C-alpha positions in Angstrom: 117.4 -43.4 79.3 117.7 -44.2 83.0 116.5 -40.7 84.1 113.6 -40.7 81.6 112.3 -44.2 82.4 112.9 -44.2 86.2 110.6 -41.4 87.3 112.2 -40.7 90.7 115.9 -41.1 91.4 117.0 -43.9 93.8 117.1 -41.4 96.7 113.5 -40.4 96.0 114.5 -37.0 94.4 114.7 -35.8 90.9 117.5 -36.4 88.3 119.6 -33.3 87.4 122.5 -32.9 85.0 126.0 -33.4 86.5 127.1 -30.3 84.6 125.5 -27.6 82.3 127.0 -26.9 78.9 128.4 -23.4 78.2 126.4 -21.1 76.0 128.8 -18.1 76.1 128.5 -16.5 72.7 132.3 -15.9 72.7 133.1 -19.5 73.6 133.4 -21.2 70.1 134.8 -24.4 71.6 131.8 -25.1 73.9 128.6 -24.6 71.9 129.1 -20.8 71.7 128.4 -21.0 67.9 124.8 -21.7 68.6 124.2 -18.0 69.6 125.1 -16.9 66.1 123.2 -19.7 64.5 120.0 -19.1 66.5 120.1 -15.3 66.0 121.1 -15.1 62.4 118.9 -17.8 60.9 115.2 -18.8 60.7 115.5 -22.0 62.6 112.2 -23.6 63.6 111.3 -24.2 67.2 111.9 -27.9 66.9 115.4 -27.3 65.4 116.4 -25.1 68.3 115.0 -27.8 70.7 117.2 -30.3 68.9 120.3 -28.2 69.3 119.6 -27.8 73.1 118.7 -31.5 73.7 121.7 -32.7 71.7 124.0 -31.1 74.4 122.5 -33.4 77.1 122.0 -36.6 75.2 124.8 -38.8 73.9 124.8 -39.7 70.2 125.3 -43.3 71.2 122.1 -43.2 73.2 120.0 -41.4 70.5 121.5 -40.9 67.0 121.2 -37.5 65.3 118.4 -38.6 62.9 116.4 -40.2 65.6 116.6 -37.2 67.9 115.6 -34.9 65.0 112.6 -37.0 64.3 111.6 -37.0 68.0 111.9 -33.2 68.2 110.1 -32.6 64.9 107.2 -34.8 65.8 106.9 -33.5 69.4 106.9 -29.8 68.4 104.9 -29.8 65.2 102.2 -32.5 65.3 98.9 -31.3 67.0 99.9 -27.6 67.1 97.8 -24.9 65.6 100.7 -23.9 63.3 103.3 -26.6 62.8 105.8 -24.0 61.4 105.4 -21.8 64.5 104.2 -23.8 67.5 105.4 -21.2 70.0 104.9 -17.8 68.5 106.8 -14.8 69.9 104.5 -11.7 69.7 106.2 -8.3 69.6 104.5 -5.6 71.6 104.7 -1.8 71.2 104.3 0.6 74.0 101.5 3.0 73.1 101.2 4.8 76.4 103.7 5.3 79.1 102.5 5.0 82.6 103.4 7.4 85.4 105.6 6.3 88.2 107.3 2.8 88.2 106.1 1.8 84.8 103.4 -0.6 86.1 100.8 1.4 84.1 102.5 1.1 80.8 100.2 -0.2 78.1 101.3 -2.4 75.2 99.5 -3.5 72.0 100.1 -6.4 69.6 102.6 -5.2 67.0 103.6 -6.8 63.7 107.2 -5.4 63.4 110.1 -6.4 65.6 112.2 -3.4 64.8 110.5 -0.9 67.2 109.0 -3.4 69.6 110.0 -2.9 73.3 108.5 -6.0 74.7 107.8 -9.6 73.6 105.4 -12.3 74.7 105.9 -16.0 74.2 102.6 -17.8 73.7 102.7 -21.4 75.1 99.0 -22.3 74.6 98.9 -23.3 70.9 99.3 -27.1 71.5 96.6 -29.8 71.2 95.3 -29.2 74.8 95.9 -25.4 74.8 98.2 -25.7 77.7 102.0 -25.1 78.1 102.3 -28.7 79.4 102.0 -29.9 75.8 105.5 -28.7 75.2 107.0 -31.0 78.0 104.7 -34.0 77.8 104.8 -34.6 74.1 108.6 -34.8 73.9 108.7 -36.8 77.2 106.3 -39.4 75.7 108.3 -39.6 72.5 111.5 -40.3 74.5 109.7 -43.0 76.6 108.3 -44.6 73.5 111.7 -44.6 71.8 113.5 -46.3 74.6 110.8 -48.8 75.3 110.5 -49.8 71.7 114.2 -50.4 71.6 114.0 -52.6 74.7 110.7 -54.3 73.6 109.2 -53.3 76.9 105.9 -51.6 78.0 105.2 -49.0 80.5 102.2 -47.6 82.3 102.3 -43.9 83.3 100.6 -43.1 86.6 99.5 -39.5 86.6 97.8 -37.3 89.2 96.5 -34.0 87.8 94.7 -30.9 88.9 93.8 -30.2 85.3 96.9 -29.3 83.2 99.3 -32.2 83.2 96.6 -34.9 82.8 95.1 -33.8 79.5 98.5 -33.1 78.0 99.8 -36.5 79.0 96.6 -38.3 77.8 96.8 -36.6 74.4 100.5 -37.2 74.0 100.1 -41.0 74.8 97.0 -41.3 72.5 98.8 -39.5 69.7 102.0 -41.5 69.9 102.5 -42.5 66.3 98.8 -42.3 65.7 98.4 -45.3 68.0 95.0 -47.0 67.6 93.5 -50.5 67.9 93.7 -51.2 64.2 97.4 -50.6 64.0 98.0 -53.1 66.8 95.8 -55.7 65.3 97.5 -55.4 61.9 100.9 -56.0 63.4 102.0 -52.4 62.7 103.6 -50.2 65.2 101.8 -50.3 68.5 102.8 -47.8 71.2 104.4 -49.4 74.3 102.8 -46.8 76.5 99.5 -46.8 78.4 98.4 -44.3 81.0 96.2 -44.1 84.1 95.2 -40.6 85.2 93.6 -39.6 88.5 92.0 -36.3 89.1 90.2 -34.9 92.2 86.4 -35.1 91.9 84.8 -31.7 91.1 88.1 -29.9 91.3 89.0 -29.5 87.7 87.1 -27.5 85.0 84.5 -29.1 82.8 86.7 -28.5 79.8 89.6 -30.3 81.4 87.4 -33.1 82.5 86.1 -33.6 78.9 89.7 -33.5 77.6 90.5 -36.4 79.9 87.3 -38.5 79.4 86.6 -38.2 75.7 89.8 -39.8 74.4 88.9 -43.1 72.7 91.9 -45.4 73.3 92.2 -48.6 75.2 95.6 -47.4 76.5 94.0 -44.5 78.4 92.2 -45.0 81.7 90.9 -42.1 83.9 89.7 -42.3 87.5 88.5 -39.7 90.0 89.4 -39.6 93.7 88.0 -37.8 96.7 90.4 -35.2 98.2 92.7 -32.5 97.3 94.9 -32.2 94.2 98.1 -33.4 96.0 96.5 -36.3 97.9 97.5 -38.8 95.2 101.2 -37.9 95.3 102.1 -40.1 98.2 100.3 -43.3 96.9 101.9 -42.9 93.5 105.3 -42.5 95.0 104.7 -45.5 97.2 103.8 -47.6 94.2 106.9 -46.5 92.3 109.1 -47.4 95.3 107.5 -50.8 95.7 107.9 -51.5 92.0 111.5 -50.5 92.1 112.1 -52.7 95.2 110.3 -55.6 93.6 112.4 -55.3 90.4 115.7 -55.0 92.4 114.8 -58.1 94.5 114.0 -60.0 91.3 117.3 -59.1 89.7 119.2 -60.2 92.9 117.2 -63.5 92.8 118.0 -64.0 89.1 121.7 -63.3 89.8 121.8 -65.8 92.7 120.0 -68.5 90.6 122.5 -68.1 87.8 125.5 -68.4 90.1 126.0 -64.7 90.7 126.5 -63.8 87.0 124.4 -61.5 84.9 120.9 -62.9 84.2 119.7 -63.3 80.7 116.1 -63.8 81.9 113.7 -61.9 79.7 110.2 -63.4 79.9 107.9 -61.3 77.9 105.0 -62.3 80.1 106.5 -61.0 83.3 104.5 -58.3 85.1 107.6 -56.3 85.8 107.8 -55.2 82.1 104.8 -52.9 83.0 106.8 -50.2 84.7 104.9 -47.6 86.7 106.2 -44.1 86.3 104.9 -41.0 88.0 104.3 -37.7 86.1 
């Protein structure tokens, strides 16, 4: 939860696992059984994702049923084929090139048995980009933790065309979030998003993906400059937000005699956490 909701680590870098689980197919004591399960069954993409994510996430943090729901929603909803969101296409060599093999020609092939090459297609998501696979599950995790804490978050995104549309669509799709559901006291997503993109430096299709989403939780703005020029301002905002929150926690602790503060004012601005993507 800390890694997902913090954006950058306290040293300004990225979070990485302290250790990686073993996936040796002969190691039955350390997840080795997954090799046999994955290869001998017709598990869906989201079920394989669940098995992998379970290795990194404590059951105390996200129970099994909740993690299954997150994975199923993330990797089925909005995809062309919910049963096969990431198709693996077998190819068959029909002409062998001369020399180093760079001239080999492959065709789409229906049967795996005599296929000599496979292609994984990552463009069947709602924005036709591989970023859908990462952004949709990230947004589900954020929404899950924020809902538990009764907090809200604003995502700050700078995009050159791929990340932005995927992030916008994921936020707008979060549990079919719309104005009516909020007004009727049903589930209302705790997430909003502000996306920046460089003027005249993304495709018309990508621009329309960003600017035609009808949601009060989505805001889009252009800026003059190159694609990386917003990275430093966003990082500065995150650092300032973290410093403000840390100072407020220290103040609350001092005001309460050095003990843990129970202060939780729903109207405080620091509930609107800024996170870079």
